[in-house]
Backbone as a ProteinNet text record, in pm:
[ID]
protein_1_A
[PRIMARY]
MAQLIVRNIDDQLVSELKRRAARHGRSAEAEHRAILRQVLGGGPAEPSFKAFLPSMLDVGVDEDFAPPRDVPRSTCRIPSRP
[TERTIARY]
-7562.2	-7456.5	-7370.6	-7245.6	-7148.8	-7148.7	-7116.5	-7078.8	-6938	-6869.4	-6727.9	-6723.5	-6655.3	-6626.6	-6479.4	-6434.6	-6298	-6275.9	-6202.8	-6182.7	-6050	-6028.4	-5910.7	-5847.6	-5941.9	-5919.5	-5874.1	-5770.2	-5723.9	-5832.7	-5848.2	-5984.2	-5937.1	-5819.7	-5779.8	-5827.4	-5816	-5847	-6004.2	-6074.5	-6214.1	-6270.8	-6205.3	-6235.5	-6218.3	-6102.6	-6089.8	-6183	-6212.5	-6316.6	-6459.7	-6491.8	-6607.4	-6603	-6495.7	-6470.5	-6473.9	-6419.9	-6426.5	-6565.1	-6641	-6777.7	-6852.2	-6845.4	-6914.8	-6880.3	-6761.1	-6720.9	-6799.5	-6796.8	-6878.9	-7037.2	-7085.5	-7214.1	-7271.9	-7194.3	-7247.4	-7220.4	-7277.3	-7232.2	-7093.8	-7047.2	-6913.7	-6911.3	-7027.4	-7022.1	-7037.1	-7099.8	-7102.5	-6962.5	-6905.7	-6765.1	-6664.6	-6684.9	-6584.1	-6607.2	-6735.8	-6773.5	-6714.8	-6723.7	-6675.6	-6517.3	-6441.6	-6299.8	-6270.6	-6328	-6298.5	-6312.6	-6442.4	-6477.9	-6358.9	-6309.5	-6229.1	-6093.9	-6041.8	-5918.9	-5904.4	-6017.7	-6026	-6107.9	-6215.4	-6311.3	-6299.7	-6245.5	-6249.3	-6085.9	-6000.4	-5868	-5785.1	-5677.5	-5587.1	-5680	-5678.6	-5727.2	-5660.4	-5532.7	-5463	-5367.9	-5337.6	-5256.6	-5142.4	-5068.2	-4900.1	-4819	-4710.6	-4629.4	-4581.7	-4566	-4531.2	-4657	-4769.4	-4892.1	-4907.8	-4861.8	-4869.6	-4763.2	-4656.4	-4547.9	-4602.3	-4661.3	-4702.8	-4796.2	-4855.9	-4955.7	-4902.4	-4768.9	-4698.7	-4660.7	-4681.2	-4653.3	-4520.7	-4478.3	-4332.3	-4298	-4216.6	-4198.2	-4064.9	-3986.1	-3842.2	-3753.1	-3634.9	-3511.4	-3437.1	-3359.1	-3302.4	-3198.9	-3152.6	-3048.4	-3116.7	-3253.6	-3317.6	-3325.7	-3304.7	-3323.5	-3176.9	-3056.5	-2939.3	-2904.3	-2816.2	-2786.5	-2700	-2686.6	-2584.8	-2446	-2356.6	-2227.4	-2124.8	-2180.2	-2096.6	-2016.5	-2008.9	-1891.3	-1816.6	-1676.9	-1571.1	-1556.5	-1530.2	-1540.7	-1425.6	-1317	-1193.8	-1220.5	-1317.3	-1355.1	-1475	-1505.8	-1610.5	-1526	-1576.2	-1482.1	-1593.1	-1543.4	-1635.2	-1566.1	-1620.1	-1557.7	-1498.1	-1375.5	-1322.9	-1358	-1346.5	-1371.5	-1272.4	-1303	-1199.9	-1123.8
-5332.9	-5329.9	-5454.5	-5458.4	-5587.8	-5632.9	-5753.9	-5803.2	-5868.1	-5838.6	-5875.5	-5978.2	-6093.3	-6188.9	-6197.1	-6199.6	-6199.2	-6314.5	-6413.5	-6528.9	-6528.2	-6615.5	-6637.2	-6516.7	-6451.4	-6321.7	-6360.2	-6307.8	-6347.2	-6311.9	-6394.9	-6391.7	-6244.5	-6207.1	-6088	-5966.3	-5974.1	-5862.7	-5854.8	-5963.3	-5963.3	-5895.3	-5931.3	-5866.6	-5720.7	-5676	-5538.7	-5472.2	-5527.5	-5454.8	-5446.2	-5564.3	-5535	-5428.9	-5422.3	-5317	-5188.1	-5159	-5046.7	-5004.4	-5110.7	-5074.8	-5025.9	-5099.1	-5070.7	-4914.1	-4867.1	-4753.5	-4632.7	-4680.1	-4585.1	-4597	-4718.8	-4723.9	-4786.2	-4870.5	-4948.8	-5082.8	-5178	-5310.7	-5314.8	-5449.6	-5502.6	-5457.8	-5505	-5485	-5350	-5257.2	-5113.5	-5059.4	-5104.3	-5057.5	-5084.2	-5219.7	-5252.7	-5185.3	-5138.6	-5050.1	-4904.8	-4876.3	-4740.2	-4721.9	-4825.2	-4836.6	-4856.1	-4919.9	-4945.5	-4796.9	-4733.1	-4622	-4493.1	-4495.9	-4420	-4440.8	-4547.3	-4586.3	-4569.9	-4616.9	-4638.3	-4549.8	-4504.9	-4450.9	-4278.4	-4209.3	-4075.7	-4018.1	-4099.1	-4039.4	-4026.8	-3943.9	-3915.4	-3835.2	-3858.2	-3795.9	-3644.7	-3640.7	-3512.3	-3502.4	-3376.1	-3364.9	-3413	-3445.5	-3490.3	-3363.1	-3389.6	-3265.5	-3191.8	-3286.8	-3233	-3138.8	-3181	-3111.3	-2983.7	-2962.1	-2876.8	-2749	-2804.2	-2692.1	-2564	-2571.8	-2475.2	-2394.3	-2431.2	-2334.3	-2279.1	-2273	-2211.4	-2058.7	-1967.6	-1831	-1798.5	-1711.1	-1670.3	-1573.2	-1598.2	-1528.2	-1458.4	-1490.7	-1441.1	-1512.9	-1477.6	-1561.7	-1652.2	-1732.6	-1821.1	-1749.8	-1652.4	-1556	-1510.1	-1486.4	-1427	-1508	-1651.1	-1758.2	-1785	-1726.6	-1782.3	-1730.6	-1821.7	-1774.1	-1647	-1563.5	-1446.3	-1505.6	-1428.8	-1455.5	-1344.8	-1264.6	-1153.6	-1164.9	-1283	-1295.2	-1411.3	-1374.5	-1464	-1588	-1702.8	-1825.9	-1818.6	-1753.9	-1744.4	-1674	-1586.3	-1510.3	-1563.8	-1686.5	-1743.5	-1852.3	-1837.7	-1916.7	-2022.2	-2153	-2237.1	-2256.1	-2256.9	-2266.9	-2402.4	-2399.7	-2549.2	-2595.6	-2702.1	-2784.9	-2784.8	-2773.6	-2748.6	-2877.2
-6182.4	-6072.2	-6092.7	-6084.1	-6103	-5933.1	-5921.8	-5790.9	-5800.8	-5686.7	-5674.9	-5548.1	-5585.6	-5480.9	-5451.5	-5335.2	-5296.7	-5199.6	-5248.9	-5171.7	-5095.9	-4993.2	-4919.1	-4853.2	-4781.3	-4697.4	-4563.6	-4503.9	-4365	-4255.7	-4180.6	-4073.2	-3993.6	-3978.2	-3907.9	-3995	-4116	-4198.8	-4203	-4207.6	-4207.3	-4075.3	-3952.6	-3824.2	-3824.3	-3891.8	-3896.7	-3994.5	-4101.6	-4178.7	-4098.8	-4017.1	-3942.8	-3852.3	-3759.9	-3678.6	-3745.2	-3844.1	-3911.8	-3953.5	-4023.4	-4053.4	-3924	-3833	-3695.2	-3656.7	-3658.4	-3624.9	-3711.3	-3832.5	-3941.6	-3957.6	-3873.3	-3865.2	-3999.8	-4042.8	-4177.4	-4181.5	-4266.8	-4277	-4333.2	-4307.8	-4365.1	-4530.2	-4585.1	-4713.8	-4770.1	-4710.8	-4739.6	-4703.4	-4595.5	-4563	-4683.9	-4733	-4847.7	-4948.2	-4997.1	-5111.4	-5093.5	-4967	-4944.4	-4964.3	-4907.3	-4929.7	-5063.1	-5161.9	-5291.7	-5369.8	-5318	-5381.8	-5353.8	-5226.2	-5171.3	-5241.7	-5277.3	-5325.8	-5459.6	-5528.1	-5691.2	-5742.1	-5688.3	-5762.7	-5802.9	-5726.2	-5745.3	-5780.6	-5836.8	-5857.5	-5725.2	-5754.7	-5642.3	-5543.2	-5411.5	-5311.6	-5284.9	-5299.8	-5288	-5418	-5460	-5566.7	-5550	-5648.2	-5620.5	-5580.7	-5547.2	-5511.3	-5644.1	-5752.4	-5884.3	-5941.9	-5910.5	-5951	-5872.7	-5754.1	-5660.9	-5691.7	-5753	-5737.6	-5852.3	-5946.5	-6020.9	-5957	-5857.8	-5796.3	-5685.4	-5670.4	-5557.3	-5600.6	-5502.8	-5547.9	-5574.1	-5665	-5661.8	-5572	-5474.9	-5362.5	-5371.9	-5470.1	-5461.6	-5538.3	-5546.1	-5607.7	-5507.9	-5545	-5475.5	-5362.7	-5412.1	-5329.1	-5226.2	-5218.4	-5104	-4980.4	-5012.7	-4911.1	-4869.5	-4912.7	-4879.6	-4764.4	-4672.5	-4543.6	-4527.8	-4445.7	-4455.4	-4450.7	-4541.4	-4544.5	-4505.7	-4417.2	-4376.2	-4268.2	-4222.2	-4116.5	-4176.4	-4168	-4233.2	-4119.3	-4182.9	-4096.5	-4008.6	-4015	-3947.2	-3814.3	-3794.9	-3692.2	-3625.6	-3659.4	-3597.7	-3494	-3368.4	-3257.5	-3185	-3192.8	-3115.5	-2966.7	-2893.5	-2738.5	-2722.9	-2673.7	-2658.3	-2535	-2510.5	-2409.2	-2301.3	-2177.6	-2073.2	-2048.9
[MASK]
++++++++++++++++++++++++++++++++++++++++++++++++++++++++++++++++++++++++++++++++++

């Protein structure tokens, strides 16, 4: 296994890493590995929207979702203010 040394880390970031590690019940080093594995190891966690689109069901044509146009605009009245 390789080793990774990261220098010049902000103290606040190190403190947050230690707090996060404590919440998950592991060492800061193990938490660091888990974060790297999560972000870099397994590819994207969720498919992109572009990848999701082909899996959507074909539920109709665009006209099925158009708003009704049966009332002419001239007959629509907006109440005037007093």
